[in-house]
Backbone bond lengths (Angstrom), bond angles and torsions (degrees), N, CA, C in turn:
res aa  C-N    CA-C-N  psi(-1)  N-CA   C-N-CA  omega(-1)  CA-C   N-CA-C  phi
1 X - - - 1.456 - - 1.531 111.26 -
2 X 1.336 116.20 -42.11 1.465 119.81 177.37 1.528 110.89 -63.37
3 X 1.344 116.85 -38.97 1.461 120.22 177.56 1.517 111.93 -61.95
4 X 1.335 116.91 -43.31 1.459 120.95 -179.67 1.524 111.10 -65.08
5 X 1.344 116.50 -41.75 1.459 120.24 179.83 1.530 110.92 -67.42
6 X 1.336 116.25 -42.30 1.470 119.78 -179.83 1.523 111.14 -63.66
7 X 1.335 116.34 -43.44 1.468 119.40 179.28 1.524 110.86 -64.84
8 X 1.323 116.97 -35.77 1.461 120.57 -179.88 1.526 111.67 -67.11
9 X 1.327 116.94 -23.76 1.455 119.85 179.62 1.514 113.85 -69.54
10 X 1.338 117.06 -13.18 1.469 120.97 179.88 1.519 111.58 -55.59
11 X 1.332 116.73 -46.60 1.463 120.06 -177.73 1.520 111.15 -64.01
12 X 1.330 117.64 -36.47 1.457 121.06 179.14 1.521 110.18 -64.53
13 X 1.318 116.88 -45.62 1.466 120.97 -179.43 1.526 110.99 -64.33
14 X 1.329 116.83 -40.72 1.470 120.36 178.72 1.526 110.54 -62.23
15 X 1.334 116.36 -45.10 1.466 119.72 179.87 1.533 110.80 -63.23
16 X 1.325 117.36 -38.02 1.465 120.24 176.84 1.531 111.08 -64.61
17 X 1.334 116.85 -41.29 1.462 120.49 -179.10 1.525 111.77 -64.85
18 X 1.333 117.18 -35.62 1.463 119.82 -179.66 1.527 112.16 -62.99
19 X 1.319 117.51 -19.89 1.460 120.51 179.12 1.532 111.98 -69.02
20 X 1.332 116.62 -13.40 1.472 120.89 -178.93 1.525 111.99 -102.09
21 X 1.325 117.50 17.39 1.456 121.77 171.59 1.514 116.13 79.64
22 X 1.318 119.22 14.01 1.454 121.78 179.41 1.527 109.39 -85.86
23 X 1.342 117.57 153.21 1.457 120.38 177.88 1.527 110.23 -102.28
24 X 1.351 115.72 173.14 1.463 121.30 -173.51 1.528 112.36 -64.29
25 X 1.342 117.26 -39.83 1.468 121.25 -177.78 1.526 110.49 -62.73
26 X 1.326 116.66 -44.80 1.466 120.33 -179.00 1.526 111.16 -71.46
27 X 1.324 115.98 -40.45 1.463 119.45 -177.15 1.522 112.09 -65.17
28 X 1.322 117.07 -44.05 1.464 118.66 -179.66 1.530 110.74 -71.93
29 X 1.336 117.04 -26.60 1.468 119.30 175.35 1.521 110.59 -61.85
30 X 1.324 116.51 -45.48 1.465 120.00 -179.62 1.529 111.29 -67.13
31 X 1.312 116.67 -39.55 1.466 118.91 178.08 1.525 111.03 -59.01
32 X 1.335 116.85 -48.07 1.455 121.12 -177.16 1.530 112.05 -73.70
33 X 1.335 117.24 -29.62 1.463 120.26 176.96 1.524 110.31 -62.44
34 X 1.315 116.67 -43.25 1.464 120.44 -179.80 1.526 112.05 -75.37
35 X 1.342 117.06 -28.11 1.465 120.00 -178.28 1.528 112.22 -83.02
36 X 1.340 117.75 -23.16 1.468 121.26 -174.49 1.526 113.50 -55.96
37 X 1.330 120.90 -49.98 1.479 119.30 -179.11 1.532 112.38 -59.75
38 X 1.331 116.97 -35.48 1.464 120.27 -178.49 1.521 110.49 -69.97
39 X 1.324 116.37 -42.61 1.462 119.46 177.95 1.529 110.79 -66.06
40 X 1.339 117.06 -34.84 1.470 120.02 177.89 1.529 110.76 -63.31
41 X 1.329 116.89 -43.02 1.466 120.88 177.24 1.526 110.19 -64.34
42 X 1.328 117.03 -40.39 1.463 121.35 178.77 1.528 110.81 -61.22
43 X 1.339 116.86 -45.44 1.462 120.73 -179.94 1.529 110.86 -65.64
44 X 1.334 116.90 -40.83 1.472 120.04 178.97 1.525 111.05 -64.19
45 X 1.311 116.29 -44.62 1.462 120.81 -178.85 1.533 110.99 -62.40
46 X 1.326 116.54 -43.33 1.465 120.66 -177.91 1.527 112.07 -74.27
47 X 1.338 117.62 -17.40 1.469 121.31 -177.76 1.525 113.06 -92.76
48 X 1.326 118.10 -6.64 1.467 120.48 -177.08 1.530 111.48 -60.73
49 X 1.331 115.06 129.17 1.450 120.72 176.49 1.520 115.03 75.19
50 X 1.323 117.66 7.95 1.452 121.16 -179.59 1.525 110.76 -110.02
51 X 1.313 115.38 157.61 1.464 120.32 -179.42 1.524 110.77 -65.17
52 X 1.329 117.54 145.05 1.466 119.64 177.58 1.524 111.23 -65.03
53 X 1.316 115.54 157.92 1.454 120.85 -179.05 1.526 110.52 -72.68
54 X 1.311 115.75 143.88 1.459 120.82 173.81 1.528 109.29 -79.17
55 X 1.332 115.60 169.23 1.453 119.29 177.75 1.517 112.25 -59.91
56 X 1.328 116.06 -37.98 1.467 119.87 178.51 1.521 111.26 -66.36
57 X 1.337 115.87 -38.71 1.463 119.63 178.13 1.528 110.99 -63.15
58 X 1.333 116.19 -41.19 1.461 119.48 179.53 1.525 111.28 -63.73
59 X 1.332 116.43 -39.32 1.467 119.35 176.70 1.523 111.02 -62.87
60 X 1.324 116.26 -42.03 1.466 120.16 179.90 1.518 111.11 -66.04
61 X 1.331 116.43 -44.24 1.469 120.40 179.39 1.529 110.29 -63.01
62 X 1.332 117.02 -41.73 1.463 120.93 179.67 1.526 110.97 -63.46
63 X 1.330 115.63 -42.46 1.471 119.70 178.60 1.518 111.08 -62.15
64 X 1.334 116.62 -44.49 1.459 120.42 179.64 1.523 111.02 -67.08
65 X 1.330 117.15 -35.85 1.457 120.13 178.16 1.513 112.28 -64.84
66 X 1.340 116.39 -39.05 1.462 120.64 179.89 1.524 111.02 -70.48
67 X 1.340 117.00 -46.80 1.463 119.86 -175.47 1.524 112.45 -80.49
68 X 1.344 116.52 -45.19 1.446 119.38 -171.10 1.511 115.23 -83.00
69 X 1.334 117.91 -24.44 1.456 119.98 -176.39 1.523 112.87 -120.21
70 X 1.328 117.40 -52.02 1.465 118.69 -178.38 1.526 111.71 -66.31
71 X 1.332 116.37 -57.86 1.463 119.79 -175.80 1.522 111.30 -64.57
72 X 1.333 116.05 -43.87 1.467 119.18 179.94 1.528 111.05 -62.10
73 X 1.332 117.42 -41.52 1.467 120.89 -178.84 1.527 111.66 -67.89
74 X 1.330 116.17 -44.86 1.460 118.50 -177.68 1.534 111.28 -65.11
75 X 1.333 117.39 -44.83 1.463 120.35 179.38 1.524 110.97 -61.93
76 X 1.327 115.98 -37.20 1.462 120.05 178.42 1.530 110.69 -64.88
77 X 1.325 117.44 -47.71 1.460 121.26 179.09 1.529 110.60 -60.86
78 X 1.335 116.25 -42.11 1.465 120.02 -179.74 1.523 111.13 -64.74
79 X 1.317 117.00 -40.87 1.455 120.29 -179.66 1.510 113.43 -67.05
80 X 1.331 116.60 -32.13 1.469 120.22 -178.65 1.526 112.84 -67.60
81 X 1.329 117.46 -10.34 1.457 119.82 174.56 1.522 111.86 -69.34
82 X 1.354 116.62 -19.40 1.461 120.05 -170.40 1.529 114.71 -120.21
83 X 1.329 118.50 -16.71 1.460 119.85 -176.17 1.528 110.13 -126.59
84 X 1.322 115.52 166.84 1.461 120.40 -179.86 1.526 110.40 -73.74
85 X 1.331 114.56 159.98 1.460 119.72 177.98 1.524 110.85 -64.60
86 X 1.323 117.36 -34.20 1.461 120.59 179.98 1.516 112.67 -65.05
87 X 1.336 117.10 -46.92 1.462 120.42 178.73 1.522 110.46 -64.49
88 X 1.326 117.39 -38.70 1.466 120.62 178.15 1.523 111.30 -58.57
89 X 1.340 116.26 -45.11 1.461 119.88 -177.79 1.518 111.14 -67.28
90 X 1.338 118.25 -36.57 1.462 120.64 178.91 1.524 110.90 -65.95
91 X 1.335 116.81 -40.02 1.468 119.85 179.10 1.524 110.13 -65.51
92 X 1.326 117.12 -44.99 1.461 119.77 179.43 1.518 111.75 -65.04
93 X 1.322 116.68 -28.06 1.463 119.65 -178.34 1.530 111.97 -73.66
94 X 1.332 116.74 -7.25 1.468 120.58 174.45 1.522 111.59 -74.48
95 X 1.318 117.07 -0.49 1.464 121.19 -173.13 1.525 114.55 -51.31
96 X 1.352 120.14 -45.41 1.477 118.77 178.64 1.523 113.35 -58.63
97 X 1.330 116.91 -34.35 1.468 118.84 178.80 1.530 110.33 -70.48
98 X 1.329 117.42 -35.00 1.464 120.53 178.49 1.525 111.06 -68.88
99 X 1.333 116.80 -39.42 1.464 120.00 176.24 1.520 109.98 -61.17
100 X 1.326 116.39 -40.82 1.461 120.96 178.62 1.530 111.10 -63.45
101 X 1.332 116.53 -43.51 1.461 120.59 179.53 1.528 111.36 -66.03
102 X 1.336 116.82 -40.79 1.464 119.32 178.14 1.521 111.27 -65.20
103 X 1.334 116.64 -37.96 1.458 119.72 176.10 1.514 111.81 -61.43
104 X 1.328 116.13 -37.07 1.466 120.46 178.34 1.530 111.31 -71.02
105 X 1.354 116.76 -41.84 1.456 120.47 -177.92 1.526 112.80 -71.71
106 X 1.344 116.37 -42.31 1.466 120.62 -172.88 1.520 113.47 -90.21
107 X 1.339 115.96 -35.39 1.466 119.16 -173.24 1.520 113.62 -121.59
108 X 1.330 116.23 6.97 1.465 121.77 177.94 1.530 112.60 56.25
109 X 1.351 115.33 35.13 1.460 118.62 176.03 1.526 109.48 -75.04
110 X 1.316 115.69 140.51 1.459 120.52 -174.31 1.532 110.90 -70.98
111 X 1.330 115.50 139.37 1.456 122.42 173.66 1.516 107.67 -112.21
112 X 1.332 116.81 119.05 1.463 121.28 -177.53 1.518 112.10 -71.12
113 X 1.335 115.77 163.18 1.458 121.31 -178.44 1.523 111.40 -62.93
114 X 1.344 116.54 -43.13 1.460 119.47 179.75 1.520 110.79 -65.59
115 X 1.334 116.78 -38.10 1.464 120.16 177.36 1.529 111.12 -62.75
116 X 1.325 116.59 -41.89 1.467 120.25 179.76 1.527 110.63 -63.39
117 X 1.324 116.67 -42.18 1.463 120.16 178.03 1.523 110.43 -64.55
118 X 1.350 116.17 -42.15 1.461 120.57 179.67 1.522 111.38 -62.52
119 X 1.336 117.31 -39.65 1.461 120.33 177.35 1.525 110.76 -63.24
120 X 1.328 116.71 -42.02 1.464 120.48 178.45 1.528 110.92 -61.29
121 X 1.333 116.72 -39.60 1.467 120.92 177.83 1.525 110.69 -63.16
122 X 1.331 116.82 -44.08 1.465 120.92 -179.96 1.522 111.72 -60.80
123 X 1.325 116.58 -46.13 1.456 119.88 -178.33 1.524 111.04 -69.32
124 X 1.331 116.86 -31.42 1.466 119.91 175.09 1.522 110.37 -63.37
125 X 1.347 116.56 -38.03 1.455 119.86 177.77 1.515 112.53 -63.33
126 X 1.333 117.15 -43.64 1.466 120.62 177.91 1.521 110.48 -63.90
127 X 1.323 117.07 -42.94 1.468 120.33 179.55 1.523 111.65 -62.82
128 X 1.335 116.77 -34.21 1.461 120.90 178.47 1.528 110.68 -62.72
129 X 1.327 116.72 -49.32 1.467 120.79 179.34 1.529 110.44 -67.56
130 X 1.347 116.32 -39.14 1.461 121.18 179.76 1.532 110.80 -61.54
131 X 1.330 117.36 -46.18 1.466 120.88 -179.09 1.522 111.54 -61.94
132 X 1.334 115.73 -39.05 1.461 119.22 178.13 1.527 110.98 -66.45
133 X 1.333 116.93 -41.94 1.463 120.51 -175.85 1.522 111.82 -72.31
134 X 1.324 117.06 -35.56 1.468 118.90 -178.33 1.525 110.59 -69.06
135 X 1.336 116.86 -28.27 1.459 119.65 176.09 1.527 111.48 -69.86
136 X 1.340 116.26 -29.04 1.458 120.45 -178.83 1.517 112.76 -86.95
137 X 1.342 116.57 -39.31 1.469 120.50 -169.30 1.525 114.16 -106.39
138 X 1.329 119.16 -19.30 1.452 120.66 177.87 1.515 114.05 100.47
139 X 1.355 115.85 -170.39 1.468 122.59 -170.31 1.516 113.71 -65.70
140 X 1.330 118.51 -24.99 1.461 120.04 -179.30 1.524 112.54 -62.09
141 X 1.332 116.69 -22.07 1.459 120.37 177.48 1.525 110.06 -61.77
142 X 1.336 117.01 -37.04 1.467 120.41 179.57 1.529 110.50 -63.79
143 X 1.328 116.86 -41.66 1.464 120.41 177.84 1.527 110.47 -64.57
144 X 1.316 117.00 -45.43 1.454 120.33 179.79 1.518 112.66 -62.47
145 X 1.338 115.81 -43.42 1.463 120.10 179.18 1.527 110.92 -63.78
146 X 1.342 116.90 -38.97 1.462 120.38 178.56 1.523 111.00 -63.99
147 X 1.328 117.28 -43.83 1.464 120.97 -179.85 1.529 111.08 -62.21
148 X 1.330 116.87 -43.97 1.467 120.12 -179.58 1.525 110.37 -68.63
149 X 1.333 117.25 -37.18 1.467 119.69 177.31 1.525 110.71 -63.73
150 X 1.339 117.05 -41.37 1.459 120.19 176.38 1.532 110.94 -64.22
151 X 1.327 116.45 -32.74 1.466 120.57 174.39 1.525 110.24 -62.24
152 X 1.331 116.45 -44.23 1.466 120.59 178.44 1.523 111.36 -63.98
153 X 1.337 116.74 -39.20 1.470 120.48 177.59 1.521 110.08 -63.88
154 X 1.341 116.54 -42.94 1.466 120.47 -179.84 1.519 110.95 -60.75
155 X 1.330 117.29 -42.68 1.457 119.88 -179.62 1.522 110.92 -71.32
156 X 1.322 117.04 -31.99 1.467 119.87 176.38 1.529 111.15 -65.95
157 X 1.337 116.98 -35.89 1.462 120.81 174.85 1.523 110.04 -61.68
158 X 1.328 115.80 -41.66 1.464 120.06 177.27 1.531 110.83 -60.36
159 X 1.321 117.00 -48.13 1.462 120.29 -178.55 1.522 111.36 -63.04
160 X 1.331 116.29 -38.85 1.459 120.41 -178.41 1.520 111.53 -66.71
161 X 1.337 116.99 -35.06 1.461 120.88 -175.29 1.520 114.48 -96.61
162 X 1.334 117.07 -5.27 1.461 119.14 -177.69 1.526 112.62 -87.49
163 X 1.326 116.46 -7.80 1.461 119.45 -176.79 1.521 113.89 -59.49
164 X 1.324 117.56 -31.64 1.457 121.31 -179.01 1.526 111.91 -74.67
165 X 1.342 116.64 -34.73 1.461 120.09 -175.01 1.523 113.58 -84.31
166 X 1.318 117.89 -31.85 1.467 120.32 -175.69 1.528 112.33 -57.83
167 X 1.351 120.42 -45.79 1.469 118.87 179.85 1.530 113.22 -63.55
168 X 1.338 117.57 -30.54 1.463 120.31 -177.21 1.524 113.09 -86.33
169 X 1.328 116.61 -38.85 1.460 119.87 -175.30 1.529 112.56 -98.44
170 X 1.318 117.44 -26.92 1.456 120.92 -172.41 1.516 110.40 91.98
171 X 1.326 117.17 145.75 1.460 120.73 -174.13 1.527 112.05 -65.60
172 X 1.340 118.03 -43.04 1.461 119.79 -177.54 1.524 111.66 -66.75
173 X 1.328 116.82 -40.30 1.462 120.01 179.22 1.524 110.38 -65.42
174 X 1.334 116.58 -42.59 1.458 120.47 -179.58 1.527 110.57 -65.43
175 X 1.329 117.33 -45.35 1.459 120.51 179.65 1.533 110.66 -61.87
176 X 1.333 117.07 -43.44 1.449 120.32 -179.66 1.520 112.66 -62.27
177 X 1.331 116.62 -47.11 1.464 120.59 -177.86 1.527 111.56 -69.92
178 X 1.337 117.00 -45.43 1.464 119.91 -179.50 1.524 111.12 -65.05
179 X 1.321 117.21 -36.50 1.462 120.48 177.83 1.524 111.16 -67.73
180 X 1.339 117.37 -35.57 1.460 119.98 175.93 1.523 110.67 -61.98
181 X 1.331 116.63 -42.23 1.466 120.59 176.55 1.525 110.23 -58.34
182 X 1.337 116.06 -44.34 1.465 120.57 179.95 1.530 110.86 -63.57
183 X 1.324 116.63 -39.64 1.470 120.41 178.80 1.528 110.91 -60.73
184 X 1.330 116.52 -46.25 1.469 119.98 179.26 1.530 110.76 -63.20
185 X 1.333 117.35 -37.37 1.471 120.58 178.52 1.528 110.99 -63.28
186 X 1.324 116.87 -42.17 1.461 120.62 -179.78 1.525 111.49 -67.10
187 X 1.329 116.81 -39.14 1.467 120.16 177.45 1.524 110.90 -66.35
188 X 1.336 116.39 -42.74 1.462 120.64 178.55 1.529 111.01 -64.49
189 X 1.320 116.59 -39.70 1.462 120.92 178.66 1.524 110.80 -59.28
190 X 1.329 116.60 -42.78 1.467 119.83 179.24 1.529 110.57 -64.55
191 X 1.329 117.84 -44.27 1.468 121.36 -178.91 1.523 110.99 -61.84
192 X 1.332 117.40 -38.13 1.462 121.16 -177.10 1.533 112.97 -78.70
193 X 1.332 117.06 -32.76 1.464 120.02 -170.98 1.525 114.45 -103.86
194 X 1.325 117.43 -16.83 1.461 119.50 -175.73 1.530 110.45 -129.48
195 X 1.340 117.87 147.08 1.468 119.65 171.55 1.527 109.15 -71.42
196 X 1.311 116.89 156.54 1.461 120.05 -178.40 1.523 111.98 -61.51
197 X 1.327 116.21 -23.90 1.467 119.48 178.77 1.525 111.79 -64.55
198 X 1.349 116.74 -20.25 1.470 120.06 179.50 1.523 111.71 -69.07
199 X 1.332 116.34 -15.93 1.466 119.82 178.69 1.525 112.03 -73.71
200 X 1.322 116.88 -11.84 1.468 120.81 177.68 1.519 108.67 -80.98
201 X 1.306 116.06 98.42 1.470 121.90 -176.74 1.527 108.62 -122.30
202 X 1.315 115.25 172.24 1.464 120.47 178.87 1.531 110.27 -63.68
203 X 1.321 117.84 145.50 1.477 120.39 178.97 1.526 112.55 -55.09
204 X 1.331 116.36 -32.13 1.467 119.54 179.58 1.525 111.49 -62.07
205 X 1.345 117.10 -34.51 1.465 120.72 179.00 1.527 110.10 -65.79
206 X 1.333 117.00 -39.23 1.467 121.00 179.11 1.528 110.07 -62.45
207 X 1.320 116.74 -48.20 1.460 119.99 -177.87 1.525 111.70 -67.11
208 X 1.321 116.70 -39.47 1.464 120.10 177.49 1.532 110.78 -65.04
209 X 1.332 117.27 -38.33 1.465 121.08 178.45 1.521 111.25 -67.04
210 X 1.325 116.43 -39.57 1.458 120.22 176.63 1.523 110.95 -63.17
211 X 1.327 116.50 -41.72 1.463 120.84 176.82 1.524 110.72 -65.13
212 X 1.323 116.47 -39.62 1.464 120.93 178.75 1.521 111.38 -63.41
213 X 1.331 116.06 -42.59 1.464 120.58 -177.12 1.518 112.17 -67.69
214 X 1.312 116.90 -35.95 1.466 120.13 -175.30 1.523 112.32 -92.66
215 X 1.323 116.50 -62.88 1.462 120.83 -173.83 1.517 112.97 -71.92
216 X 1.332 117.60 -34.01 1.467 120.39 -172.67 1.527 113.97 -108.57
217 X 1.331 118.44 0.65 1.461 120.69 179.16 1.522 111.70 -122.86
218 X 1.316 116.76 -62.82 1.461 120.53 -175.91 1.523 111.64 -77.11
219 X 1.320 117.26 -48.52 1.471 120.89 -176.72 1.530 112.74 -57.26
220 X 1.353 119.86 -44.70 1.469 118.52 178.95 1.525 113.09 -62.47
221 X 1.338 117.04 -37.80 1.464 120.04 178.71 1.528 110.17 -59.11
222 X 1.325 116.65 -47.15 1.462 120.54 -179.24 1.526 111.33 -66.91
223 X 1.330 117.21 -41.72 1.461 119.85 -178.34 1.522 112.13 -65.64
224 X 1.333 116.23 -40.55 1.470 119.27 179.47 1.526 110.35 -67.63
225 X 1.343 117.69 -39.16 1.465 120.42 176.77 1.524 111.02 -61.63
226 X 1.331 116.43 -43.36 1.456 120.26 178.33 1.528 110.95 -64.07
227 X 1.321 116.36 -36.84 1.461 120.66 179.31 1.532 111.19 -66.67
228 X 1.340 116.19 -42.66 1.465 119.98 -179.49 1.524 110.76 -62.88
229 X 1.338 116.51 -37.42 1.464 120.16 178.06 1.523 111.54 -63.34
230 X 1.341 117.34 -29.98 1.462 120.77 -173.32 1.527 113.40 -96.60
231 X 1.323 118.23 -36.21 1.470 119.97 -174.01 1.533 113.06 -121.71
232 X 1.343 117.54 -7.55 1.450 119.91 -179.56 1.518 112.36 93.54
233 X 1.335 115.42 159.80 1.468 121.04 -175.64 1.526 111.97 -67.70
234 X 1.336 117.39 -35.69 1.465 120.50 -176.79 1.515 112.50 -62.82
235 X 1.334 116.73 -51.54 1.463 120.19 -179.77 1.524 110.68 -67.05
236 X 1.340 116.05 -37.56 1.467 119.15 178.34 1.526 110.84 -61.29
237 X 1.339 116.57 -40.57 1.468 120.57 179.70 1.525 111.34 -66.84
238 X 1.342 116.59 -41.41 1.467 119.87 179.86 1.527 110.87 -66.58
239 X 1.340 116.55 -39.35 1.469 119.96 177.38 1.526 110.71 -64.23
240 X 1.332 116.50 -30.19 1.454 120.66 179.09 1.507 114.22 -63.77
241 X 1.338 116.96 -8.30 1.465 120.06 177.81 1.523 112.65 -66.17
242 X 1.336 117.38 -14.44 1.463 119.11 175.62 1.524 110.54 -70.24
243 X 1.344 117.28 -15.55 1.458 120.85 -177.07 1.517 114.25 -57.79
244 X 1.336 118.62 -57.91 1.474 118.99 179.64 1.519 113.12 -58.71
245 X 1.334 117.82 -39.64 1.456 120.18 -179.91 1.528 110.86 -65.58
246 X 1.338 117.27 -40.26 1.461 119.50 179.75 1.524 110.91 -67.10
247 X 1.346 117.17 -37.02 1.467 119.87 177.52 1.524 110.78 -63.61
248 X 1.322 116.08 -44.28 1.468 120.08 -179.54 1.528 110.85 -62.89
249 X 1.336 116.52 -44.46 1.470 119.90 -179.39 1.529 111.13 -66.89
250 X 1.347 117.32 -41.62 1.463 119.02 176.76 1.521 110.86 -64.91
251 X 1.343 117.10 -35.96 1.457 120.29 177.12 1.519 111.82 -63.32
252 X 1.333 116.05 -37.40 1.465 120.50 179.57 1.520 110.99 -68.36
253 X 1.338 117.03 -47.56 1.462 120.71 -172.65 1.527 113.49 -84.36
254 X 1.337 117.60 -28.17 1.466 120.02 -177.18 1.527 111.99 -100.42
255 X 1.339 117.05 -40.34 1.468 121.05 -175.31 1.523 113.20 -103.46
256 X 1.334 117.27 -3.01 1.471 121.77 -177.66 1.519 112.68 61.72
257 X 1.335 117.13 32.56 1.465 120.45 175.06 1.522 109.64 -75.10
258 X 1.338 117.75 150.59 1.469 119.85 -175.40 1.528 112.06 -73.03
259 X 1.323 115.35 147.71 1.464 122.71 172.23 1.521 107.12 -127.78
260 X 1.331 114.84 109.90 1.456 119.79 -176.98 1.519 109.78 -140.03
261 X 1.324 115.50 -174.01 1.468 120.53 -176.41 1.526 111.66 -63.24
262 X 1.335 117.99 -32.96 1.461 120.99 179.60 1.534 110.58 -64.42
263 X 1.314 116.15 -46.62 1.462 120.86 -178.97 1.527 110.56 -67.07
264 X 1.334 116.55 -44.52 1.468 120.23 -179.50 1.529 110.25 -63.86
265 X 1.330 116.91 -45.56 1.465 120.45 -179.92 1.516 112.30 -62.45
266 X 1.330 117.22 -44.53 1.460 120.47 178.76 1.513 112.23 -63.93
267 X 1.330 116.21 -39.06 1.473 120.34 179.32 1.521 111.10 -64.46
268 X 1.323 116.98 -43.37 1.469 120.90 179.09 1.534 110.64 -61.06
269 X 1.332 117.01 -41.71 1.462 120.64 179.39 1.533 111.17 -64.71
270 X 1.326 116.75 -44.84 1.474 120.42 -178.87 1.525 110.30 -63.70
271 X 1.317 116.96 -49.33 1.463 120.15 -178.03 1.524 111.27 -63.79
272 X 1.324 117.00 -42.03 1.465 120.12 179.04 1.512 112.32 -64.03
273 X 1.336 117.13 -43.40 1.461 120.45 179.86 1.503 112.54 -65.67
274 X 1.333 117.09 -44.28 1.467 120.34 179.63 1.527 111.06 -65.71
275 X 1.328 116.78 -37.68 1.459 120.00 177.94 1.532 110.65 -60.86
276 X 1.332 117.13 -43.91 1.466 119.79 179.98 1.530 111.51 -68.52
277 X 1.340 116.82 -38.57 1.468 119.32 177.15 1.518 110.68 -59.89
278 X 1.323 116.59 -46.63 1.477 120.37 -179.07 1.520 111.31 -67.51
279 X 1.321 117.24 -39.53 1.460 121.19 -177.49 1.515 111.81 -64.55
280 X 1.319 116.98 -46.60 1.463 119.62 -177.14 1.524 111.80 -80.56
281 X 1.345 117.28 -19.71 1.463 119.03 172.66 1.521 109.89 -67.46
282 X 1.350 116.33 -40.31 1.463 120.32 -179.70 1.522 111.90 -64.80
283 X 1.339 117.67 -26.61 1.460 121.08 -177.55 1.520 113.23 -81.27
284 X 1.343 116.71 -15.78 1.462 118.98 -177.13 1.524 111.21 -74.56
């Protein structure tokens, strides 16, 4: 539960940082710069006493790092410039449904009738909140929602393709190495797209980025891994449902985002649909 809440705080910190005039490229650069040493230690620790990676393994890890962490993170940061933290979290929480759809498209895995209905309910919930927000904020909400949805798709691709590597490398080793790849991509992106003078940001952005890298990036990964070891992936995933609710509540109290019947109704639909998708997936 603490891992889910900490990870959900990422959107709040990003929205706070945007108030100081920083852009997505610079902000994600600082987040990954501070997270890189921690991920390097994580990868080293998980690699002790194990065989070195083959060339094919490195290609696979690099691909997963680019798609599952770099691209997903950048699209998420870019989308948060235009939409609320609550809507962002609801869109990202559609991830189990996207993994299910990718499994059906790529591997012809069967999707049950109840799962299909549950997915429709989840997407109806997101559309409900989206329609309400676009009426308040304008057309940029559509761009932001699209960017965050593409972020969710990118991470779903990572989850779908990581199944082969996790048994061989271990989850912590894979996360550490793939995250390092993503960190280097974000640093390279800043060097190529921004002058070095763009790194001069408000002190508040530095502190918020440091908090994002530690409390909302590395710490949740470790806490969720520890939880899975103790209670299993199923219970850990169900407990993670506190994530969207915590993001919405933090958005209300910290960012002054609205909380009304539209947001509550959409959240209930998304959480209910995802819960049914996960529940009936486990039974197959």
